[in-house]
C-alpha positions, 0 to 999 in steps of 0.5 A: 502555493508554488515554489520553484515551479513545483506545487508541493514539497511532495514533488521532491519525494521519489521513494514512494513505494519504500515509504508506503512499506515503512508506513505499513500501508497506512495513509496516516503514517505515510502522510506523517513520513511526508510531513503533511496531513492525510488530506494534503496527501489525498489532494496531491495523489489525486492531482499527480497520480489520479488515484487515492493514496489508499487505493494506490497502497492497496495495489502495492500491498497486493503486489507485495503479498503476491510476491511473498506468497509466490516465493513460498512464504507462509501467510502467517509469516507475512501478515504483520509485515504487510500491515495486518495484526492477524492472518484472518485480516489478511484473508478478508483483505485479499477477498475484498481487494482481489475477489479471492480468499487467501487460500484461493488467492494462493491457488490462483498464484500457483497457476 
């Protein structure tokens, strides 16, 4: 249903990156902060940004991890801040998303 020429109350949100960080890069938590269901968020992202919320948050998280590592922070210190319980989870995720293990990922950033 359209209201005032807008398709959704989600159109009113402009602080997506901040919300994603606060949600620790979890779709369900982001949807909750936007007062919608995860499925509504998926449909909105598909229509508005042509990407899934999960993929979009992976890109943001990768950028955040890259910036923190580049500034010299240790992986064990950023693990929980970027939404992982343990450093090995962060390493596995880096391998999946970037194609590099965390150690290699740090080396790639240093180049």
